[in-house]
Backbone bond lengths (Angstrom), bond angles and torsions (degrees), N, CA, C in turn:
res aa  C-N    CA-C-N  psi(-1)  N-CA   C-N-CA  omega(-1)  CA-C   N-CA-C  phi
1 M - - - 1.437 - - 1.447 113.93 -
2 L 1.288 121.03 134.90 1.464 123.22 177.35 1.501 104.96 -118.01
3 A 1.399 118.58 131.03 1.363 124.21 -179.81 1.465 110.66 -130.82
4 A 1.303 117.23 143.04 1.446 123.75 169.53 1.502 106.40 -116.64
5 Q 1.286 117.42 125.99 1.544 122.13 -171.25 1.498 110.06 -122.97
6 G 1.304 117.88 101.38 1.453 122.65 170.35 1.666 109.79 65.08
7 L 1.296 119.38 34.50 1.455 120.82 178.94 1.479 116.81 -61.09
8 Y 1.238 116.77 125.12 1.503 123.89 173.25 1.574 104.67 -128.49
9 K 1.385 110.08 145.25 1.508 116.66 172.31 1.465 105.00 -140.32
10 F 1.317 118.54 125.66 1.454 124.35 177.45 1.509 105.81 -121.80
11 Y 1.405 115.25 140.60 1.428 120.63 170.42 1.599 102.65 -112.07
12 G 1.301 112.87 105.07 1.464 117.59 -168.83 1.459 109.72 66.70
13 S 1.331 117.94 -123.56 1.437 122.17 175.99 1.615 110.62 -96.40
14 V 1.295 118.75 -1.20 1.411 120.39 -171.89 1.510 108.09 -89.14
15 P 1.266 119.75 119.33 1.514 124.01 177.98 1.541 112.11 -72.35
16 A 1.298 122.37 127.54 1.465 126.83 174.92 1.443 107.25 -105.92
17 V 1.234 122.94 -35.18 1.477 125.72 -179.35 1.580 105.18 -138.36
18 Q 1.272 114.94 139.16 1.553 115.01 178.96 1.560 106.31 -139.61
19 N 1.277 114.05 121.20 1.427 120.07 172.03 1.509 122.33 55.06
20 V 1.302 114.50 45.52 1.484 119.28 -179.15 1.482 106.84 -85.74
21 T 1.283 115.47 129.31 1.538 124.61 -179.48 1.481 109.91 -143.97
22 F 1.296 117.38 126.74 1.453 126.06 174.60 1.541 113.25 -162.06
23 T 1.358 114.79 161.79 1.457 114.68 176.64 1.566 101.68 -135.84
24 L 1.312 109.45 138.37 1.508 119.21 179.31 1.594 110.37 -117.87
25 E 1.277 121.23 117.98 1.396 123.71 176.57 1.583 107.75 -88.34
26 P 1.305 116.97 157.83 1.478 117.71 176.51 1.546 111.49 -49.71
27 G 1.290 114.05 139.78 1.464 120.07 -179.20 1.500 116.77 84.34
28 Q 1.255 116.29 -14.97 1.442 120.61 176.01 1.457 116.41 -74.74
29 V 1.301 125.06 150.44 1.398 130.25 174.73 1.495 110.20 -118.58
30 L 1.369 119.18 138.42 1.418 122.86 178.76 1.588 110.87 -115.28
31 G 1.295 117.21 129.70 1.505 120.30 174.35 1.521 101.72 -99.56
32 Y 1.257 120.41 131.10 1.438 127.08 174.64 1.536 112.03 -124.24
33 L 1.298 112.32 98.44 1.490 118.54 -174.90 1.476 114.13 -110.95
34 G 1.373 115.63 151.79 1.340 120.01 175.32 1.528 108.52 173.65
35 P 1.396 117.91 164.51 1.396 119.78 -176.89 1.605 109.64 -73.90
36 N 1.282 113.08 172.31 1.502 123.13 -178.46 1.533 101.11 -59.54
37 G 1.403 113.14 139.39 1.472 122.40 -179.04 1.475 115.47 75.73
38 S 1.342 121.15 10.12 1.475 115.08 -178.44 1.509 115.44 -92.25
39 G 1.430 119.14 8.50 1.363 123.50 176.89 1.502 116.15 98.18
40 K 1.268 123.09 4.52 1.391 120.89 178.07 1.557 117.25 -52.51
41 S 1.324 111.66 -57.47 1.459 120.87 176.34 1.512 114.58 -55.47
42 T 1.307 116.73 -44.79 1.422 124.95 176.65 1.552 109.92 -57.69
43 T 1.343 113.35 -47.24 1.494 114.67 174.61 1.454 117.71 -58.58
44 V 1.326 115.09 -45.43 1.447 119.65 177.66 1.510 112.91 -61.60
45 K 1.383 114.75 -36.41 1.504 117.61 177.50 1.623 110.13 -68.28
46 M 1.288 118.41 -31.72 1.389 121.15 171.21 1.527 114.11 -67.04
47 L 1.374 113.64 -40.40 1.432 117.43 -177.74 1.517 112.06 -66.44
48 I 1.416 119.43 -34.33 1.425 121.59 174.37 1.482 120.28 -90.09
49 G 1.317 113.70 5.28 1.446 119.88 176.60 1.470 115.36 81.20
50 L 1.321 121.83 15.19 1.631 123.26 174.48 1.496 104.04 -77.53
51 L 1.271 122.29 -36.03 1.477 121.64 -178.03 1.576 106.47 -118.02
52 E 1.291 118.77 151.31 1.459 124.19 167.04 1.468 108.35 -98.26
53 P 1.356 116.23 132.18 1.499 118.51 173.63 1.489 112.04 -57.24
54 T 1.307 113.87 146.63 1.498 118.67 164.44 1.546 112.25 -57.61
55 D 1.369 112.34 -44.53 1.383 120.35 176.00 1.541 108.49 -148.48
56 G 1.344 114.54 160.55 1.485 118.76 -177.86 1.506 107.98 91.81
57 Q 1.284 115.30 177.82 1.522 118.69 -179.26 1.571 107.24 -150.29
58 V 1.350 113.15 158.81 1.473 122.30 171.54 1.534 105.17 -113.49
59 T 1.270 114.38 128.88 1.417 117.93 -177.65 1.594 109.17 -123.45
60 H 1.292 119.20 143.77 1.406 125.42 171.76 1.522 109.02 -121.74
61 N 1.302 111.94 126.12 1.425 122.02 -174.21 1.662 113.15 45.01
62 G 1.357 106.87 46.48 1.427 116.84 177.51 1.499 116.66 77.32
63 Q 1.277 121.94 2.34 1.429 124.43 -176.23 1.558 108.96 -117.35
64 N 1.268 114.25 129.34 1.549 120.76 174.94 1.494 108.23 -50.76
65 I 1.332 118.22 128.13 1.474 121.77 -172.19 1.584 107.49 -67.51
66 H 1.357 119.34 -24.57 1.450 120.84 -176.77 1.648 111.13 -79.85
67 K 1.246 114.01 -8.32 1.470 119.49 175.92 1.532 109.63 -65.53
68 D 1.272 116.96 -41.70 1.501 123.55 176.19 1.568 108.43 -146.85
69 L 1.343 112.70 71.11 1.471 119.71 178.77 1.442 117.45 -53.55
70 A 1.375 118.71 -40.67 1.407 124.08 -177.82 1.537 112.02 -63.59
71 A 1.329 120.10 -40.45 1.384 124.60 174.49 1.480 113.03 -67.22
72 Y 1.344 117.55 -41.16 1.469 122.31 178.54 1.539 109.15 -59.41
73 R 1.312 111.71 -48.67 1.587 116.82 -176.66 1.436 110.81 -64.75
74 K 1.271 121.73 -26.45 1.518 118.65 173.32 1.434 116.62 -65.88
75 R 1.356 118.03 -13.65 1.459 124.50 -176.80 1.507 108.00 -100.62
76 L 1.338 121.81 -6.74 1.409 127.46 -175.05 1.522 113.44 -88.09
77 G 1.351 112.56 155.36 1.443 118.19 160.02 1.563 103.97 -131.66
78 Y 1.256 120.37 137.67 1.471 125.93 -178.39 1.438 113.39 -143.87
79 V 1.279 117.91 128.13 1.513 126.00 174.16 1.486 108.08 -115.61
80 P 1.315 117.20 105.22 1.433 122.40 -177.22 1.546 110.55 -68.42
81 E 1.361 109.21 161.49 1.547 118.81 175.49 1.484 108.73 -52.22
82 E 1.347 121.24 -50.61 1.373 124.85 -175.54 1.595 102.00 -103.85
83 A 1.323 110.93 128.56 1.496 117.86 -179.00 1.510 112.72 -70.67
84 N 1.410 117.05 -22.63 1.443 115.60 -176.85 1.445 108.23 -94.44
85 L 1.331 113.91 139.69 1.556 119.54 179.48 1.456 107.64 -92.30
86 Y 1.292 120.63 -28.73 1.405 124.30 -176.78 1.496 110.93 -126.62
87 P 1.320 124.45 154.77 1.464 122.87 -170.95 1.501 112.77 -69.97
88 Y 1.266 125.51 -14.06 1.464 125.53 178.82 1.421 111.01 -125.13
89 P 1.365 115.70 135.96 1.491 118.76 176.73 1.422 116.49 -49.70
90 C 1.395 117.33 -36.45 1.410 120.46 -178.81 1.518 112.26 -60.82
91 S 1.332 115.34 -39.03 1.519 117.92 176.75 1.462 112.95 -62.05
92 N 1.353 117.19 -41.25 1.523 118.74 177.80 1.564 112.36 -60.21
93 F 1.339 112.45 -43.18 1.520 109.08 179.02 1.459 115.65 -73.57
94 F 1.317 119.18 -26.02 1.366 122.10 172.44 1.513 112.39 -64.31
95 H 1.360 116.21 -48.33 1.459 120.50 179.73 1.500 111.04 -63.84
96 F 1.293 119.50 -47.40 1.461 123.24 -176.29 1.513 111.56 -70.36
97 G 1.287 117.11 -34.74 1.461 122.73 178.13 1.499 110.02 -66.62
98 R 1.341 120.36 -42.57 1.411 126.75 177.75 1.522 111.68 -60.74
99 T 1.260 113.59 -40.41 1.518 118.87 -177.72 1.568 111.32 -80.22
100 A 1.300 116.71 -27.35 1.437 117.42 -174.26 1.549 115.20 -93.28
101 T 1.361 115.15 -13.93 1.486 116.46 178.31 1.524 111.99 -142.56
102 S 1.287 115.10 153.68 1.456 114.63 172.17 1.446 116.17 -85.67
103 R 1.368 116.71 -3.90 1.448 123.55 175.04 1.574 110.91 -88.00
104 S 1.354 116.11 47.28 1.459 120.17 -172.79 1.535 111.72 -65.43
105 A 1.325 119.61 -20.70 1.427 118.95 -179.07 1.615 112.62 -62.48
106 L 1.332 113.84 -24.89 1.367 117.41 177.06 1.490 119.92 -77.48
107 I 1.327 113.76 -19.42 1.440 122.26 -174.87 1.478 111.17 -66.35
108 P 1.336 122.39 -53.58 1.479 121.16 -177.48 1.473 113.77 -57.16
109 R 1.355 118.47 -38.80 1.479 120.45 177.39 1.408 115.39 -61.52
110 A 1.400 112.67 -49.72 1.563 121.11 179.29 1.496 108.40 -61.84
111 C 1.311 115.56 -46.68 1.542 118.16 -178.11 1.475 111.70 -62.14
112 A 1.398 116.02 -40.54 1.342 117.36 -173.39 1.572 111.79 -67.71
113 S 1.373 113.96 -43.34 1.382 117.15 176.12 1.465 121.06 -70.85
114 A 1.322 118.49 -27.88 1.425 124.17 -178.60 1.547 112.65 -92.75
115 F 1.333 118.87 -35.33 1.424 121.86 -173.99 1.482 118.79 -114.06
116 C 1.364 111.54 -52.12 1.481 118.69 -168.21 1.492 111.42 -68.24
117 S 1.421 120.91 -22.41 1.427 115.57 -175.34 1.494 109.10 -97.96
118 S 1.358 122.07 1.07 1.436 121.37 176.23 1.485 114.79 -126.48
119 P 1.280 120.47 138.95 1.544 122.19 -172.25 1.546 101.02 -73.99
120 L 1.362 107.85 147.60 1.538 117.85 175.12 1.481 108.65 -114.13
C-alpha cells in the first residue's frame, strides 16, 4: 500500500502542494489531474523520494519511505516528464553506461565518437 498523508511542500512562503492525502492499494490506479503549476509534479517527486515534504509523509506498507529510501526506490518505476536527465545525449550515455557496466572506460570513447562530435 502507498499512502500520502497530509503532504505539503512550500518553496519559501509559496505553497506548491497543500494537504494531499490518499491511499493506494495494490492493483489500484490513481489519476492526478490539475492545471499547470498546481503541484502534480512536485507531489510525484515527493512520492518517489526526490523531494522531502515540508510537512506530512509518504508511506509504503506502513513505513515512511525516507526510513529506507534505497530499498523503496528498488521497488519503483518512474518515467519523468522530461526523458533526458542531462542536457546533452552524451551525458546520458556516459551516466547509464557507467552504471550498467564495469567496463566504464569504454563508454567515454564510444560516446565521444558516436554522439558528442555530431549535432543531434
